[in-house]
C-alpha positions in Angstrom: 0.0 0.0 0.0 1.3 3.4 -0.9 1.5 6.2 1.6 -1.3 8.2 -0.1 -3.6 5.2 0.1 -3.0 5.0 3.8 -3.7 8.7 4.1 -7.0 8.4 2.2 -8.0 5.4 4.4 -7.3 7.4 7.5 -9.3 10.4 6.3 -12.2 8.1 5.3 -12.1 6.4 8.7 -12.0 9.7 10.5 -15.1 10.9 8.5 -17.0 7.7 9.2 -16.1 7.9 12.9 -17.1 11.5 13.2 -20.5 10.8 11.7 -21.0 7.7 13.9 -20.2 9.7 17.0 -22.9 12.3 16.1 -25.5 9.6 15.2 -24.8 7.6 18.4 -25.0 10.7 20.5 -28.4 11.6 19.0 -29.6 8.1 19.4 -28.6 8.0 23.0 -30.2 11.3 23.7 -33.6 10.4 22.2 -33.6 6.7 23.2 -32.1 6.6 26.6 -33.2 9.9 28.1 -36.9 8.8 28.3 -35.9 5.5 29.7 -33.9 7.1 32.4 -36.8 9.4 33.2 -39.1 6.5 33.5 -36.6 4.7 35.7 -36.4 7.8 38.0 -40.2 7.9 38.2 -40.3 4.2 39.1 -37.8 4.7 41.9 -39.8 7.6 43.2 -43.0 5.5 43.3 -41.2 2.8 45.1 -39.9 5.2 47.7 -43.4 6.6 48.2 -44.8 3.1 48.4 -42.2 2.2 51.0 -43.0 5.3 53.0 -46.7 4.5 52.9 -46.0 1.0 54.0 -43.8 2.2 56.9 -46.5 4.6 58.0 -49.1 1.9 58.0 -46.7 -0.4 59.9 -46.1 2.4 62.5 -49.8 3.0 62.9 -50.4 -0.7 63.5 -47.6 -0.8 66.1 -49.2 2.2 67.9 -52.5 0.5 68.0 -50.9 -2.6 69.4 -49.2 -0.6 72.1 -52.4 1.1 73.1 -54.2 -2.3 73.3 -51.3 -3.7 75.3 -51.4 -0.7 77.6 -55.1 -1.1 78.2 -54.6 -4.8 78.8 -52.0 -4.1 81.4 -54.3 -1.7 83.1 -57.1 -4.2 83.1 -54.8 -6.8 84.5 -53.7 -4.5 87.3 -57.4 -3.9 88.1 -58.1 -7.7 88.1 -55.2 -8.4 90.4 -56.4 -5.6 92.8 -59.9 -7.1 92.8 -58.5 -10.6 93.4 -56.4 -9.4 96.3 -59.5 -7.8 97.8 -61.5 -11.0 97.4 -58.8 -13.0 99.0 -58.8 -10.8 102.1 -55.2 -9.8 101.5 -54.4 -6.1 102.0 -53.4 -4.8 98.5 -51.0 -2.2 100.0 -49.0 -4.8 102.0 -47.8 -6.8 99.0 -46.2 -3.9 97.1 -47.1 -1.9 94.1 -48.9 -3.2 91.1 -47.1 -2.6 87.9 
């Protein structure tokens, strides 16, 4: 191969590569940008869904704590009543928790 043929081959390759870079850049802009936007929206929905699930879980735990607290109060009342029925002084055995 002569030197001018190599030079022509290099110029041709450079022109093809320059046009391919432009075409691939436009393709990526128009094809991948909407995909990335949809992916970001999906992540945002998942976060919102996780937040809603966490709030629901926290509400359920609060309800359980309230039920547990009222159960402990009722248990203390029942123990006090049982002590009174048994004839034992409630104040002599210590505090009811």
